[in-house]
mmCIF file of the N, C-alpha and C atoms, coordinates in Angstrom:
data_MODEL
# 
_entry.id   MODEL 
# 
loop_
_atom_site.group_PDB 
_atom_site.id 
_atom_site.type_symbol 
_atom_site.label_atom_id 
_atom_site.label_alt_id 
_atom_site.label_comp_id 
_atom_site.label_asym_id 
_atom_site.label_entity_id 
_atom_site.label_seq_id 
_atom_site.pdbx_PDB_ins_code 
_atom_site.Cartn_x 
_atom_site.Cartn_y 
_atom_site.Cartn_z 
_atom_site.occupancy 
_atom_site.B_iso_or_equiv 
_atom_site.pdbx_formal_charge 
_atom_site.auth_seq_id 
_atom_site.auth_comp_id 
_atom_site.auth_asym_id 
_atom_site.auth_atom_id 
_atom_site.pdbx_PDB_model_num 
ATOM 1   N N  . MET A 1 1  ? 68.382 -31.310 160.954 1.00 0.00 ? 1  MET A N  1 
ATOM 2   C CA . MET A 1 1  ? 67.343 -31.799 159.514 1.00 0.00 ? 1  MET A CA 1 
ATOM 3   C C  . MET A 1 1  ? 68.288 -32.246 158.451 1.00 0.00 ? 1  MET A C  1 
ATOM 4   N N  . ALA A 1 2  ? 67.799 -33.276 158.103 1.00 0.00 ? 2  ALA A N  1 
ATOM 5   C CA . ALA A 1 2  ? 68.572 -34.197 157.046 1.00 0.00 ? 2  ALA A CA 1 
ATOM 6   C C  . ALA A 1 2  ? 68.617 -33.603 155.584 1.00 0.00 ? 2  ALA A C  1 
ATOM 7   N N  . SER A 1 3  ? 69.750 -33.935 154.961 1.00 0.00 ? 3  SER A N  1 
ATOM 8   C CA . SER A 1 3  ? 69.518 -33.546 153.529 1.00 0.00 ? 3  SER A CA 1 
ATOM 9   C C  . SER A 1 3  ? 69.136 -34.441 152.735 1.00 0.00 ? 3  SER A C  1 
ATOM 10  N N  . LEU A 1 4  ? 68.666 -33.908 151.380 1.00 0.00 ? 4  LEU A N  1 
ATOM 11  C CA . LEU A 1 4  ? 67.990 -35.067 150.448 1.00 0.00 ? 4  LEU A CA 1 
ATOM 12  C C  . LEU A 1 4  ? 69.287 -35.502 149.769 1.00 0.00 ? 4  LEU A C  1 
ATOM 13  N N  . PRO A 1 5  ? 69.228 -36.910 149.387 1.00 0.00 ? 5  PRO A N  1 
ATOM 14  C CA . PRO A 1 5  ? 70.251 -37.663 148.530 1.00 0.00 ? 5  PRO A CA 1 
ATOM 15  C C  . PRO A 1 5  ? 69.944 -36.593 147.153 1.00 0.00 ? 5  PRO A C  1 
ATOM 16  N N  . THR A 1 6  ? 71.505 -36.657 146.448 1.00 0.00 ? 6  THR A N  1 
ATOM 17  C CA . THR A 1 6  ? 71.473 -35.899 145.260 1.00 0.00 ? 6  THR A CA 1 
ATOM 18  C C  . THR A 1 6  ? 71.637 -36.809 144.323 1.00 0.00 ? 6  THR A C  1 
ATOM 19  N N  . PRO A 1 7  ? 70.489 -36.734 143.231 1.00 0.00 ? 7  PRO A N  1 
ATOM 20  C CA . PRO A 1 7  ? 70.349 -37.816 142.329 1.00 0.00 ? 7  PRO A CA 1 
ATOM 21  C C  . PRO A 1 7  ? 71.322 -37.485 141.227 1.00 0.00 ? 7  PRO A C  1 
ATOM 22  N N  . SER A 1 8  ? 71.575 -38.533 139.984 1.00 0.00 ? 8  SER A N  1 
ATOM 23  C CA . SER A 1 8  ? 72.511 -38.278 138.828 1.00 0.00 ? 8  SER A CA 1 
ATOM 24  C C  . SER A 1 8  ? 71.669 -37.080 138.262 1.00 0.00 ? 8  SER A C  1 
ATOM 25  N N  . ILE A 1 9  ? 72.584 -36.246 137.561 1.00 0.00 ? 9  ILE A N  1 
ATOM 26  C CA . ILE A 1 9  ? 71.683 -35.094 136.648 1.00 0.00 ? 9  ILE A CA 1 
ATOM 27  C C  . ILE A 1 9  ? 72.004 -35.447 135.336 1.00 0.00 ? 9  ILE A C  1 
ATOM 28  N N  . SER A 1 10 ? 71.144 -35.617 134.393 1.00 0.00 ? 10 SER A N  1 
ATOM 29  C CA . SER A 1 10 ? 71.322 -36.168 132.938 1.00 0.00 ? 10 SER A CA 1 
ATOM 30  C C  . SER A 1 10 ? 71.693 -34.776 132.173 1.00 0.00 ? 10 SER A C  1 
ATOM 31  N N  . ALA A 1 11 ? 71.958 -34.964 131.052 1.00 0.00 ? 11 ALA A N  1 
ATOM 32  C CA . ALA A 1 11 ? 72.320 -33.715 130.172 1.00 0.00 ? 11 ALA A CA 1 
ATOM 33  C C  . ALA A 1 11 ? 71.142 -32.450 129.909 1.00 0.00 ? 11 ALA A C  1 
ATOM 34  N N  . ASP A 1 12 ? 69.994 -33.531 129.700 1.00 0.00 ? 12 ASP A N  1 
ATOM 35  C CA . ASP A 1 12 ? 68.676 -32.907 129.542 1.00 0.00 ? 12 ASP A CA 1 
ATOM 36  C C  . ASP A 1 12 ? 68.235 -32.016 130.838 1.00 0.00 ? 12 ASP A C  1 
ATOM 37  N N  . SER A 1 13 ? 68.432 -32.776 131.887 1.00 0.00 ? 13 SER A N  1 
ATOM 38  C CA . SER A 1 13 ? 68.046 -31.696 133.315 1.00 0.00 ? 13 SER A CA 1 
ATOM 39  C C  . SER A 1 13 ? 69.181 -30.838 133.290 1.00 0.00 ? 13 SER A C  1 
ATOM 40  N N  . ARG A 1 14 ? 70.505 -30.754 132.908 1.00 0.00 ? 14 ARG A N  1 
ATOM 41  C CA . ARG A 1 14 ? 71.372 -29.473 132.872 1.00 0.00 ? 14 ARG A CA 1 
ATOM 42  C C  . ARG A 1 14 ? 70.785 -28.507 131.852 1.00 0.00 ? 14 ARG A C  1 
ATOM 43  N N  . SER A 1 15 ? 70.428 -29.086 130.697 1.00 0.00 ? 15 SER A N  1 
ATOM 44  C CA . SER A 1 15 ? 69.832 -28.099 129.685 1.00 0.00 ? 15 SER A CA 1 
ATOM 45  C C  . SER A 1 15 ? 68.699 -27.332 130.180 1.00 0.00 ? 15 SER A C  1 
ATOM 46  N N  . ARG A 1 16 ? 67.752 -28.040 130.753 1.00 0.00 ? 16 ARG A N  1 
ATOM 47  C CA . ARG A 1 16 ? 66.550 -27.217 131.300 1.00 0.00 ? 16 ARG A CA 1 
ATOM 48  C C  . ARG A 1 16 ? 67.020 -26.510 132.343 1.00 0.00 ? 16 ARG A C  1 
ATOM 49  N N  . ALA A 1 17 ? 67.844 -26.760 133.453 1.00 0.00 ? 17 ALA A N  1 
ATOM 50  C CA . ALA A 1 17 ? 68.176 -25.982 134.578 1.00 0.00 ? 17 ALA A CA 1 
ATOM 51  C C  . ALA A 1 17 ? 68.964 -24.553 133.848 1.00 0.00 ? 17 ALA A C  1 
ATOM 52  N N  . ALA A 1 18 ? 69.879 -24.480 132.478 1.00 0.00 ? 18 ALA A N  1 
ATOM 53  C CA . ALA A 1 18 ? 70.433 -23.615 132.166 1.00 0.00 ? 18 ALA A CA 1 
ATOM 54  C C  . ALA A 1 18 ? 69.466 -22.804 131.454 1.00 0.00 ? 18 ALA A C  1 
ATOM 55  N N  . ALA A 1 19 ? 68.343 -23.374 130.857 1.00 0.00 ? 19 ALA A N  1 
ATOM 56  C CA . ALA A 1 19 ? 67.075 -22.497 130.130 1.00 0.00 ? 19 ALA A CA 1 
ATOM 57  C C  . ALA A 1 19 ? 66.588 -21.619 131.295 1.00 0.00 ? 19 ALA A C  1 
ATOM 58  N N  . LEU A 1 20 ? 66.187 -22.161 132.566 1.00 0.00 ? 20 LEU A N  1 
ATOM 59  C CA . LEU A 1 20 ? 65.522 -21.531 133.523 1.00 0.00 ? 20 LEU A CA 1 
ATOM 60  C C  . LEU A 1 20 ? 66.567 -20.593 133.956 1.00 0.00 ? 20 LEU A C  1 
ATOM 61  N N  . ARG A 1 21 ? 67.900 -20.747 134.251 1.00 0.00 ? 21 ARG A N  1 
ATOM 62  C CA . ARG A 1 21 ? 68.750 -19.581 134.594 1.00 0.00 ? 21 ARG A CA 1 
ATOM 63  C C  . ARG A 1 21 ? 68.770 -18.223 133.896 1.00 0.00 ? 21 ARG A C  1 
ATOM 64  N N  . GLU A 1 22 ? 68.438 -18.749 132.416 1.00 0.00 ? 22 GLU A N  1 
ATOM 65  C CA . GLU A 1 22 ? 68.675 -17.653 131.522 1.00 0.00 ? 22 GLU A CA 1 
ATOM 66  C C  . GLU A 1 22 ? 67.011 -16.705 131.536 1.00 0.00 ? 22 GLU A C  1 
ATOM 67  N N  . ALA A 1 23 ? 66.139 -17.509 131.686 1.00 0.00 ? 23 ALA A N  1 
ATOM 68  C CA . ALA A 1 23 ? 65.032 -17.185 131.917 1.00 0.00 ? 23 ALA A CA 1 
ATOM 69  C C  . ALA A 1 23 ? 64.904 -16.208 133.186 1.00 0.00 ? 23 ALA A C  1 
ATOM 70  N N  . LEU A 1 24 ? 65.407 -16.717 134.233 1.00 0.00 ? 24 LEU A N  1 
ATOM 71  C CA . LEU A 1 24 ? 65.419 -15.919 135.565 1.00 0.00 ? 24 LEU A CA 1 
ATOM 72  C C  . LEU A 1 24 ? 66.132 -14.514 135.366 1.00 0.00 ? 24 LEU A C  1 
ATOM 73  N N  . ALA A 1 25 ? 67.210 -14.507 134.654 1.00 0.00 ? 25 ALA A N  1 
ATOM 74  C CA . ALA A 1 25 ? 68.053 -13.651 134.480 1.00 0.00 ? 25 ALA A CA 1 
ATOM 75  C C  . ALA A 1 25 ? 67.521 -12.386 133.584 1.00 0.00 ? 25 ALA A C  1 
ATOM 76  N N  . SER A 1 26 ? 66.449 -12.827 132.792 1.00 0.00 ? 26 SER A N  1 
ATOM 77  C CA . SER A 1 26 ? 65.934 -11.869 132.065 1.00 0.00 ? 26 SER A CA 1 
ATOM 78  C C  . SER A 1 26 ? 64.603 -11.595 132.134 1.00 0.00 ? 26 SER A C  1 
ATOM 79  N N  . ARG A 1 27 ? 63.783 -12.031 132.892 1.00 0.00 ? 27 ARG A N  1 
ATOM 80  C CA . ARG A 1 27 ? 62.298 -11.593 133.486 1.00 0.00 ? 27 ARG A CA 1 
ATOM 81  C C  . ARG A 1 27 ? 61.840 -12.419 134.614 1.00 0.00 ? 27 ARG A C  1 
ATOM 82  N N  . VAL A 1 28 ? 60.555 -11.987 134.901 1.00 0.00 ? 28 VAL A N  1 
ATOM 83  C CA . VAL A 1 28 ? 59.995 -12.536 136.106 1.00 0.00 ? 28 VAL A CA 1 
ATOM 84  C C  . VAL A 1 28 ? 59.364 -14.254 135.677 1.00 0.00 ? 28 VAL A C  1 
ATOM 85  N N  . VAL A 1 29 ? 59.730 -14.958 136.479 1.00 0.00 ? 29 VAL A N  1 
ATOM 86  C CA . VAL A 1 29 ? 59.220 -16.415 136.189 1.00 0.00 ? 29 VAL A CA 1 
ATOM 87  C C  . VAL A 1 29 ? 58.414 -16.748 137.430 1.00 0.00 ? 29 VAL A C  1 
ATOM 88  N N  . VAL A 1 30 ? 57.288 -17.414 136.794 1.00 0.00 ? 30 VAL A N  1 
ATOM 89  C CA . VAL A 1 30 ? 56.421 -17.852 137.768 1.00 0.00 ? 30 VAL A CA 1 
ATOM 90  C C  . VAL A 1 30 ? 56.231 -19.329 137.724 1.00 0.00 ? 30 VAL A C  1 
ATOM 91  N N  . ALA A 1 31 ? 56.226 -20.223 138.558 1.00 0.00 ? 31 ALA A N  1 
ATOM 92  C CA . ALA A 1 31 ? 56.272 -21.574 138.592 1.00 0.00 ? 31 ALA A CA 1 
ATOM 93  C C  . ALA A 1 31 ? 55.137 -22.097 139.472 1.00 0.00 ? 31 ALA A C  1 
ATOM 94  N N  . ASP A 1 32 ? 54.307 -22.963 139.271 1.00 0.00 ? 32 ASP A N  1 
ATOM 95  C CA . ASP A 1 32 ? 53.315 -23.467 139.827 1.00 0.00 ? 32 ASP A CA 1 
ATOM 96  C C  . ASP A 1 32 ? 53.365 -24.907 139.845 1.00 0.00 ? 32 ASP A C  1 
ATOM 97  N N  . GLY A 1 33 ? 52.996 -25.575 140.895 1.00 0.00 ? 33 GLY A N  1 
ATOM 98  C CA . GLY A 1 33 ? 52.876 -27.302 140.926 1.00 0.00 ? 33 GLY A CA 1 
ATOM 99  C C  . GLY A 1 33 ? 51.640 -27.486 141.618 1.00 0.00 ? 33 GLY A C  1 
ATOM 100 N N  . ALA A 1 34 ? 51.660 -28.834 141.787 1.00 0.00 ? 34 ALA A N  1 
ATOM 101 C CA . ALA A 1 34 ? 50.366 -29.197 142.652 1.00 0.00 ? 34 ALA A CA 1 
ATOM 102 C C  . ALA A 1 34 ? 51.088 -29.747 143.922 1.00 0.00 ? 34 ALA A C  1 
ATOM 103 N N  . MET A 1 35 ? 51.566 -29.037 144.458 1.00 0.00 ? 35 MET A N  1 
ATOM 104 C CA . MET A 1 35 ? 52.650 -29.226 146.113 1.00 0.00 ? 35 MET A CA 1 
ATOM 105 C C  . MET A 1 35 ? 51.029 -29.845 146.845 1.00 0.00 ? 35 MET A C  1 
ATOM 106 N N  . GLY A 1 36 ? 50.394 -29.142 146.959 1.00 0.00 ? 36 GLY A N  1 
ATOM 107 C CA . GLY A 1 36 ? 49.160 -29.646 148.027 1.00 0.00 ? 36 GLY A CA 1 
ATOM 108 C C  . GLY A 1 36 ? 48.387 -30.671 147.756 1.00 0.00 ? 36 GLY A C  1 
ATOM 109 N N  . THR A 1 37 ? 48.222 -30.942 146.380 1.00 0.00 ? 37 THR A N  1 
ATOM 110 C CA . THR A 1 37 ? 47.576 -32.143 145.947 1.00 0.00 ? 37 THR A CA 1 
ATOM 111 C C  . THR A 1 37 ? 48.537 -33.147 146.252 1.00 0.00 ? 37 THR A C  1 
ATOM 112 N N  . MET A 1 38 ? 49.761 -33.065 145.671 1.00 0.00 ? 38 MET A N  1 
ATOM 113 C CA . MET A 1 38 ? 50.526 -34.219 146.156 1.00 0.00 ? 38 MET A CA 1 
ATOM 114 C C  . MET A 1 38 ? 50.760 -34.724 147.589 1.00 0.00 ? 38 MET A C  1 
ATOM 115 N N  . LEU A 1 39 ? 50.725 -33.610 148.567 1.00 0.00 ? 39 LEU A N  1 
ATOM 116 C CA . LEU A 1 39 ? 50.970 -33.843 149.990 1.00 0.00 ? 39 LEU A CA 1 
ATOM 117 C C  . LEU A 1 39 ? 49.580 -34.503 150.217 1.00 0.00 ? 39 LEU A C  1 
ATOM 118 N N  . GLN A 1 40 ? 48.454 -34.268 149.768 1.00 0.00 ? 40 GLN A N  1 
ATOM 119 C CA . GLN A 1 40 ? 47.111 -34.724 150.401 1.00 0.00 ? 40 GLN A CA 1 
ATOM 120 C C  . GLN A 1 40 ? 47.284 -36.244 149.751 1.00 0.00 ? 40 GLN A C  1 
ATOM 121 N N  . ALA A 1 41 ? 48.046 -36.491 148.467 1.00 0.00 ? 41 ALA A N  1 
ATOM 122 C CA . ALA A 1 41 ? 47.935 -37.930 148.065 1.00 0.00 ? 41 ALA A CA 1 
ATOM 123 C C  . ALA A 1 41 ? 48.817 -38.880 149.267 1.00 0.00 ? 41 ALA A C  1 
ATOM 124 N N  . GLN A 1 42 ? 49.520 -38.431 149.898 1.00 0.00 ? 42 GLN A N  1 
ATOM 125 C CA . GLN A 1 42 ? 50.139 -39.174 150.986 1.00 0.00 ? 42 GLN A CA 1 
ATOM 126 C C  . GLN A 1 42 ? 49.302 -39.328 152.204 1.00 0.00 ? 42 GLN A C  1 
ATOM 127 N N  . GLU A 1 43 ? 48.004 -38.740 151.982 1.00 0.00 ? 43 GLU A N  1 
ATOM 128 C CA . GLU A 1 43 ? 46.933 -39.133 153.170 1.00 0.00 ? 43 GLU A CA 1 
ATOM 129 C C  . GLU A 1 43 ? 47.657 -38.828 154.435 1.00 0.00 ? 43 GLU A C  1 
ATOM 130 N N  . PRO A 1 44 ? 48.041 -37.836 154.835 1.00 0.00 ? 44 PRO A N  1 
ATOM 131 C CA . PRO A 1 44 ? 48.209 -37.411 156.132 1.00 0.00 ? 44 PRO A CA 1 
ATOM 132 C C  . PRO A 1 44 ? 47.223 -37.514 157.085 1.00 0.00 ? 44 PRO A C  1 
ATOM 133 N N  . THR A 1 45 ? 47.277 -37.647 158.358 1.00 0.00 ? 45 THR A N  1 
ATOM 134 C CA . THR A 1 45 ? 46.393 -37.853 159.303 1.00 0.00 ? 45 THR A CA 1 
ATOM 135 C C  . THR A 1 45 ? 45.867 -36.524 159.681 1.00 0.00 ? 45 THR A C  1 
ATOM 136 N N  . LEU A 1 46 ? 44.825 -36.270 160.488 1.00 0.00 ? 46 LEU A N  1 
ATOM 137 C CA . LEU A 1 46 ? 44.286 -35.013 161.615 1.00 0.00 ? 46 LEU A CA 1 
ATOM 138 C C  . LEU A 1 46 ? 45.427 -34.537 162.480 1.00 0.00 ? 46 LEU A C  1 
ATOM 139 N N  . GLU A 1 47 ? 46.096 -36.018 162.986 1.00 0.00 ? 47 GLU A N  1 
ATOM 140 C CA . GLU A 1 47 ? 47.199 -35.622 163.906 1.00 0.00 ? 47 GLU A CA 1 
ATOM 141 C C  . GLU A 1 47 ? 48.204 -34.894 163.369 1.00 0.00 ? 47 GLU A C  1 
ATOM 142 N N  . ASP A 1 48 ? 48.658 -35.524 162.181 1.00 0.00 ? 48 ASP A N  1 
ATOM 143 C CA . ASP A 1 48 ? 49.728 -34.897 161.230 1.00 0.00 ? 48 ASP A CA 1 
ATOM 144 C C  . ASP A 1 48 ? 49.557 -33.625 161.192 1.00 0.00 ? 48 ASP A C  1 
ATOM 145 N N  . PHE A 1 49 ? 48.277 -32.809 160.997 1.00 0.00 ? 49 PHE A N  1 
ATOM 146 C CA . PHE A 1 49 ? 48.032 -31.638 160.997 1.00 0.00 ? 49 PHE A CA 1 
ATOM 147 C C  . PHE A 1 49 ? 47.928 -30.757 162.167 1.00 0.00 ? 49 PHE A C  1 
ATOM 148 N N  . GLN A 1 50 ? 48.142 -31.363 163.248 1.00 0.00 ? 50 GLN A N  1 
ATOM 149 C CA . GLN A 1 50 ? 48.102 -30.976 164.548 1.00 0.00 ? 50 GLN A CA 1 
ATOM 150 C C  . GLN A 1 50 ? 46.663 -30.411 164.664 1.00 0.00 ? 50 GLN A C  1 
ATOM 151 N N  . ASN A 1 51 ? 45.602 -31.142 164.202 1.00 0.00 ? 51 ASN A N  1 
ATOM 152 C CA . ASN A 1 51 ? 44.109 -30.836 164.251 1.00 0.00 ? 51 ASN A CA 1 
ATOM 153 C C  . ASN A 1 51 ? 44.122 -29.375 163.546 1.00 0.00 ? 51 ASN A C  1 
ATOM 154 N N  . LEU A 1 52 ? 44.805 -29.029 162.804 1.00 0.00 ? 52 LEU A N  1 
ATOM 155 C CA . LEU A 1 52 ? 44.634 -27.881 161.720 1.00 0.00 ? 52 LEU A CA 1 
ATOM 156 C C  . LEU A 1 52 ? 44.355 -28.434 160.347 1.00 0.00 ? 52 LEU A C  1 
ATOM 157 N N  . GLU A 1 53 ? 43.405 -29.164 159.809 1.00 0.00 ? 53 GLU A N  1 
ATOM 158 C CA . GLU A 1 53 ? 43.134 -29.842 158.893 1.00 0.00 ? 53 GLU A CA 1 
ATOM 159 C C  . GLU A 1 53 ? 43.564 -28.967 157.636 1.00 0.00 ? 53 GLU A C  1 
ATOM 160 N N  . GLY A 1 54 ? 44.177 -29.455 156.817 1.00 0.00 ? 54 GLY A N  1 
ATOM 161 C CA . GLY A 1 54 ? 44.381 -28.821 155.310 1.00 0.00 ? 54 GLY A CA 1 
ATOM 162 C C  . GLY A 1 54 ? 45.474 -27.997 155.357 1.00 0.00 ? 54 GLY A C  1 
ATOM 163 N N  . CYS A 1 55 ? 45.969 -27.430 156.555 1.00 0.00 ? 55 CYS A N  1 
ATOM 164 C CA . CYS A 1 55 ? 47.357 -26.828 156.761 1.00 0.00 ? 55 CYS A CA 1 
ATOM 165 C C  . CYS A 1 55 ? 48.628 -27.402 156.352 1.00 0.00 ? 55 CYS A C  1 
ATOM 166 N N  . ASN A 1 56 ? 49.001 -27.606 155.134 1.00 0.00 ? 56 ASN A N  1 
ATOM 167 C CA . ASN A 1 56 ? 50.025 -28.213 154.558 1.00 0.00 ? 56 ASN A CA 1 
ATOM 168 C C  . ASN A 1 56 ? 51.037 -27.634 155.193 1.00 0.00 ? 56 ASN A C  1 
ATOM 169 N N  . GLU A 1 57 ? 51.479 -26.290 155.529 1.00 0.00 ? 57 GLU A N  1 
ATOM 170 C CA . GLU A 1 57 ? 52.789 -25.897 155.835 1.00 0.00 ? 57 GLU A CA 1 
ATOM 171 C C  . GLU A 1 57 ? 53.095 -26.591 157.297 1.00 0.00 ? 57 GLU A C  1 
ATOM 172 N N  . ILE A 1 58 ? 52.337 -27.134 158.256 1.00 0.00 ? 58 ILE A N  1 
ATOM 173 C CA . ILE A 1 58 ? 52.568 -27.733 159.545 1.00 0.00 ? 58 ILE A CA 1 
ATOM 174 C C  . ILE A 1 58 ? 53.212 -29.058 158.981 1.00 0.00 ? 58 ILE A C  1 
ATOM 175 N N  . LEU A 1 59 ? 53.105 -29.671 157.885 1.00 0.00 ? 59 LEU A N  1 
ATOM 176 C CA . LEU A 1 59 ? 53.470 -30.830 157.682 1.00 0.00 ? 59 LEU A CA 1 
ATOM 177 C C  . LEU A 1 59 ? 55.120 -30.897 157.596 1.00 0.00 ? 59 LEU A C  1 
ATOM 178 N N  . SER A 1 60 ? 55.602 -29.833 157.331 1.00 0.00 ? 60 SER A N  1 
ATOM 179 C CA . SER A 1 60 ? 57.057 -29.598 157.009 1.00 0.00 ? 60 SER A CA 1 
ATOM 180 C C  . SER A 1 60 ? 57.590 -29.521 158.512 1.00 0.00 ? 60 SER A C  1 
ATOM 181 N N  . LEU A 1 61 ? 56.886 -29.617 159.762 1.00 0.00 ? 61 LEU A N  1 
ATOM 182 C CA . LEU A 1 61 ? 57.423 -29.838 161.002 1.00 0.00 ? 61 LEU A CA 1 
ATOM 183 C C  . LEU A 1 61 ? 56.823 -31.022 161.580 1.00 0.00 ? 61 LEU A C  1 
ATOM 184 N N  . THR A 1 62 ? 55.646 -31.675 161.057 1.00 0.00 ? 62 THR A N  1 
ATOM 185 C CA . THR A 1 62 ? 55.237 -32.731 161.498 1.00 0.00 ? 62 THR A CA 1 
ATOM 186 C C  . THR A 1 62 ? 55.437 -34.007 160.961 1.00 0.00 ? 62 THR A C  1 
ATOM 187 N N  . ARG A 1 63 ? 55.767 -33.949 159.314 1.00 0.00 ? 63 ARG A N  1 
ATOM 188 C CA . ARG A 1 63 ? 56.043 -35.037 158.711 1.00 0.00 ? 63 ARG A CA 1 
ATOM 189 C C  . ARG A 1 63 ? 56.808 -34.667 157.485 1.00 0.00 ? 63 ARG A C  1 
ATOM 190 N N  . PRO A 1 64 ? 57.998 -34.215 158.047 1.00 0.00 ? 64 PRO A N  1 
ATOM 191 C CA . PRO A 1 64 ? 58.792 -33.982 157.210 1.00 0.00 ? 64 PRO A CA 1 
ATOM 192 C C  . PRO A 1 64 ? 59.302 -35.058 155.942 1.00 0.00 ? 64 PRO A C  1 
ATOM 193 N N  . ASP A 1 65 ? 59.082 -35.962 156.255 1.00 0.00 ? 65 ASP A N  1 
ATOM 194 C CA . ASP A 1 65 ? 59.305 -37.418 155.417 1.00 0.00 ? 65 ASP A CA 1 
ATOM 195 C C  . ASP A 1 65 ? 58.422 -37.234 154.121 1.00 0.00 ? 65 ASP A C  1 
ATOM 196 N N  . ILE A 1 66 ? 57.123 -36.728 154.278 1.00 0.00 ? 66 ILE A N  1 
ATOM 197 C CA . ILE A 1 66 ? 56.092 -36.543 153.362 1.00 0.00 ? 66 ILE A CA 1 
ATOM 198 C C  . ILE A 1 66 ? 56.720 -35.304 152.516 1.00 0.00 ? 66 ILE A C  1 
ATOM 199 N N  . VAL A 1 67 ? 56.836 -34.340 153.042 1.00 0.00 ? 67 VAL A N  1 
ATOM 200 C CA . VAL A 1 67 ? 57.359 -32.932 152.549 1.00 0.00 ? 67 VAL A CA 1 
ATOM 201 C C  . VAL A 1 67 ? 58.470 -33.477 151.314 1.00 0.00 ? 67 VAL A C  1 
ATOM 202 N N  . ALA A 1 68 ? 59.433 -34.244 152.114 1.00 0.00 ? 68 ALA A N  1 
ATOM 203 C CA . ALA A 1 68 ? 60.691 -34.455 151.254 1.00 0.00 ? 68 ALA A CA 1 
ATOM 204 C C  . ALA A 1 68 ? 60.585 -35.233 149.938 1.00 0.00 ? 68 ALA A C  1 
ATOM 205 N N  . SER A 1 69 ? 59.277 -36.390 150.284 1.00 0.00 ? 69 SER A N  1 
ATOM 206 C CA . SER A 1 69 ? 59.205 -37.235 149.137 1.00 0.00 ? 69 SER A CA 1 
ATOM 207 C C  . SER A 1 69 ? 58.579 -36.784 148.074 1.00 0.00 ? 69 SER A C  1 
ATOM 208 N N  . VAL A 1 70 ? 57.609 -35.610 148.296 1.00 0.00 ? 70 VAL A N  1 
ATOM 209 C CA . VAL A 1 70 ? 57.147 -34.592 147.246 1.00 0.00 ? 70 VAL A CA 1 
ATOM 210 C C  . VAL A 1 70 ? 58.195 -33.927 146.428 1.00 0.00 ? 70 VAL A C  1 
ATOM 211 N N  . HIS A 1 71 ? 59.011 -33.316 147.050 1.00 0.00 ? 71 HIS A N  1 
ATOM 212 C CA . HIS A 1 71 ? 60.238 -32.830 146.738 1.00 0.00 ? 71 HIS A CA 1 
ATOM 213 C C  . HIS A 1 71 ? 61.179 -33.613 145.558 1.00 0.00 ? 71 HIS A C  1 
ATOM 214 N N  . ARG A 1 72 ? 61.196 -34.664 146.160 1.00 0.00 ? 72 ARG A N  1 
ATOM 215 C CA . ARG A 1 72 ? 62.127 -35.959 145.572 1.00 0.00 ? 72 ARG A CA 1 
ATOM 216 C C  . ARG A 1 72 ? 61.485 -35.908 143.930 1.00 0.00 ? 72 ARG A C  1 
ATOM 217 N N  . GLU A 1 73 ? 59.907 -36.148 144.120 1.00 0.00 ? 73 GLU A N  1 
ATOM 218 C CA . GLU A 1 73 ? 59.346 -36.577 143.022 1.00 0.00 ? 73 GLU A CA 1 
ATOM 219 C C  . GLU A 1 73 ? 59.380 -35.342 142.061 1.00 0.00 ? 73 GLU A C  1 
ATOM 220 N N  . TYR A 1 74 ? 59.481 -34.034 142.390 1.00 0.00 ? 74 TYR A N  1 
ATOM 221 C CA . TYR A 1 74 ? 59.434 -33.188 141.718 1.00 0.00 ? 74 TYR A CA 1 
ATOM 222 C C  . TYR A 1 74 ? 60.937 -33.027 141.099 1.00 0.00 ? 74 TYR A C  1 
ATOM 223 N N  . PHE A 1 75 ? 62.011 -33.265 141.904 1.00 0.00 ? 75 PHE A N  1 
ATOM 224 C CA . PHE A 1 75 ? 63.223 -33.240 141.247 1.00 0.00 ? 75 PHE A CA 1 
ATOM 225 C C  . PHE A 1 75 ? 63.432 -34.166 140.379 1.00 0.00 ? 75 PHE A C  1 
ATOM 226 N N  . ALA A 1 76 ? 62.855 -35.526 140.562 1.00 0.00 ? 76 ALA A N  1 
ATOM 227 C CA . ALA A 1 76 ? 63.036 -36.486 139.322 1.00 0.00 ? 76 ALA A CA 1 
ATOM 228 C C  . ALA A 1 76 ? 62.215 -36.334 138.213 1.00 0.00 ? 76 ALA A C  1 
ATOM 229 N N  . ALA A 1 77 ? 61.349 -35.481 138.420 1.00 0.00 ? 77 ALA A N  1 
ATOM 230 C CA . ALA A 1 77 ? 60.712 -34.921 136.941 1.00 0.00 ? 77 ALA A CA 1 
ATOM 231 C C  . ALA A 1 77 ? 61.278 -33.987 136.234 1.00 0.00 ? 77 ALA A C  1 
ATOM 232 N N  . GLY A 1 78 ? 62.101 -33.315 137.003 1.00 0.00 ? 78 GLY A N  1 
ATOM 233 C CA . GLY A 1 78 ? 62.958 -32.347 136.300 1.00 0.00 ? 78 GLY A CA 1 
ATOM 234 C C  . GLY A 1 78 ? 62.392 -30.666 136.306 1.00 0.00 ? 78 GLY A C  1 
# 
């Protein structure tokens, strides 16, 4: 499995990361994003889903490039 490139980290990103660590140490934190929506925006084919239409989890095996690109977008957003 290939690793993702490490982008440069800004001071603002470090500050947000520190705030997240503090929150995680003191309470339950729920994070939610539009992962499925972002995966679907990449327009995977039925073949990519191994004929299991909408089963986004299978894309980790069949189209890791799509999954990695979404993770890169989230990472870039901070």
